[in-house]
C-alpha positions as CSV (number, residue, x, y, z in Angstrom):
1,M,-37.7,5.7,-47.8
2,Q,-38.2,9.2,-48.3
3,K,-40.4,11.5,-45.9
4,Y,-42.3,14.6,-47.4
5,S,-43.5,17.3,-45.0
6,N,-47.0,16.2,-45.4
7,D,-46.2,12.8,-43.7
8,L,-46.9,12.6,-40.1
9,N,-44.6,11.1,-37.7
10,Y,-46.0,9.2,-34.8
11,A,-44.5,8.8,-31.4
12,R,-45.8,7.6,-28.1
13,S,-47.4,10.7,-26.9
14,S,-47.0,12.9,-30.0
15,V,-47.8,13.5,-33.8
16,Y,-45.7,15.9,-35.6
17,S,-44.2,17.2,-39.0
18,L,-41.2,19.2,-38.2
19,Q,-38.6,19.9,-41.0
20,Y,-35.6,22.4,-40.8
21,H,-33.0,23.8,-43.0
22,L,-29.5,23.7,-41.4
23,I,-26.3,25.2,-42.6
24,L,-23.1,24.6,-40.7
25,V,-20.0,26.5,-41.9
26,T,-16.3,25.7,-41.2
27,K,-14.4,28.1,-39.4
28,Y,-12.5,30.5,-41.5
29,R,-14.6,29.2,-44.5
30,R,-11.9,27.1,-45.0
31,D,-12.5,24.4,-47.8
32,V,-11.6,21.2,-45.7
33,L,-14.8,19.3,-46.7
34,I,-13.6,17.5,-49.7
35,G,-12.7,14.0,-50.7
36,D,-12.5,11.4,-47.8
37,V,-13.6,13.9,-45.4
38,K,-16.7,15.0,-47.2
39,V,-17.7,11.2,-47.3
40,E,-17.2,10.9,-43.9
41,L,-19.1,13.9,-42.7
42,E,-22.0,12.8,-44.7
43,E,-22.0,9.3,-43.1
44,L,-21.5,10.7,-39.6
45,L,-24.3,13.6,-40.1
46,R,-26.6,10.9,-41.2
47,N,-26.0,8.5,-38.3
48,M,-26.3,11.3,-35.8
49,T,-29.5,12.3,-37.2
50,E,-31.0,8.8,-36.9
51,K,-29.9,8.9,-33.2
52,F,-31.6,12.2,-32.7
53,S,-34.9,10.2,-34.2
54,G,-34.8,12.3,-37.2
55,E,-33.9,11.6,-41.2
56,I,-32.0,14.0,-43.3
57,M,-34.2,14.4,-46.4
58,E,-31.5,16.4,-48.7
59,I,-28.0,17.2,-48.0
60,N,-25.0,19.0,-49.9
61,I,-21.7,19.2,-48.4
62,M,-19.7,21.9,-50.3
63,P,-16.2,22.5,-49.4
64,D,-16.5,25.1,-46.7
65,H,-20.2,24.5,-45.5
66,V,-23.1,22.0,-45.1
67,H,-26.8,22.2,-46.0
68,M,-29.5,19.9,-44.7
69,L,-32.8,19.6,-44.8
70,V,-33.8,17.4,-41.9
71,D,-36.9,15.9,-40.7
72,A,-36.7,16.0,-36.9
73,S,-38.3,14.8,-33.7
74,P,-39.4,17.2,-31.1
75,K,-37.8,15.3,-28.2
76,H,-34.6,17.2,-29.4
77,S,-34.0,20.8,-29.7
78,I,-32.0,22.1,-32.7
79,S,-29.5,23.7,-30.4
80,S,-28.7,20.3,-28.9
81,M,-28.8,18.5,-32.4
82,M,-26.0,21.2,-33.7
83,K,-24.2,20.9,-30.7
84,G,-24.0,17.2,-31.6
85,Y,-23.4,17.4,-34.9
86,K,-20.6,19.9,-34.5
87,G,-18.8,18.1,-31.7
88,V,-19.1,14.7,-32.8
89,S,-18.2,15.5,-36.4
90,A,-15.1,17.5,-35.3
91,R,-13.7,15.1,-33.1
92,M,-14.3,12.4,-35.6
93,L,-12.9,14.2,-38.7
94,F,-9.7,15.7,-36.6
95,M,-8.9,11.9,-35.4
96,H,-9.2,10.3,-39.0
97,H,-8.2,13.2,-40.9
98,P,-5.5,15.1,-38.7
99,E,-4.4,16.9,-42.1
100,I,-7.5,19.2,-41.9
101,K,-6.6,20.5,-38.5
102,K,-3.3,22.3,-40.2
103,K,-5.6,24.1,-42.5
104,L,-7.6,25.6,-39.6
105,W,-4.4,26.6,-37.6
106,G,-4.8,23.7,-35.1
107,G,-8.2,25.3,-34.2
108,H,-11.9,24.6,-34.4
109,L,-13.6,22.7,-37.4
110,W,-16.9,24.9,-37.1
111,Q,-17.9,28.5,-36.8
112,P,-19.6,29.1,-33.4
113,S,-23.0,30.1,-34.9
114,Y,-25.2,28.0,-37.4
115,F,-28.2,28.9,-39.4
116,A,-31.6,27.1,-38.8
117,C,-35.1,27.7,-40.1
118,T,-38.6,25.8,-39.8
119,V,-39.7,24.6,-43.4
120,S,-43.4,24.7,-44.5
121,E,-44.9,22.4,-47.0
122,R,-45.0,25.3,-49.6
123,S,-41.4,26.1,-49.1
124,E,-39.8,22.6,-48.8
125,E,-39.4,22.0,-52.5
126,L,-37.7,25.6,-52.9
127,I,-35.3,24.6,-50.2
128,R,-34.7,21.3,-51.7
129,E,-33.8,22.8,-55.1
130,Y,-31.8,25.3,-53.6
131,I,-29.7,22.8,-51.6
132,R,-29.4,20.8,-54.9
133,R,-28.2,24.1,-57.2
134,Q,-25.5,24.8,-54.5
135,K,-23.4,22.2,-56.1
136,K,-24.0,23.5,-59.8
137,S,-23.7,27.3,-58.8
138,K,-20.3,26.6,-56.9
139,G,-18.6,24.1,-59.3
140,K,-17.8,20.7,-58.3
141,R,-14.5,20.8,-55.9
């Protein structure tokens, strides 16, 4: 079931509608998010978002960065979500795909910084379209 920003979420002590456009970038902008790594990363991110009581409404994984439109719960801060996304995904991907560590000189998978912005009802479709267009504008890798 797909949610849109005008749908409200109900929790025991709150009613909310919080959407964020999040971007994670690989260290050194290395093209490592391809093939099986890309597939596994999407599954990891979706599972983690569910554990954060949220839902990924739109996602596009490019070889060197990830765009997500996330419907989030106020129970978790963006910084704690991003820390979880980066930490768990790096650990799991390095364990299952050790070859990507070589492309990163044995270092970290993600840049230490990230992008996050709130999404209003008026801007949601623009951000969805932007995320979808990323694949077309950068070519399929």
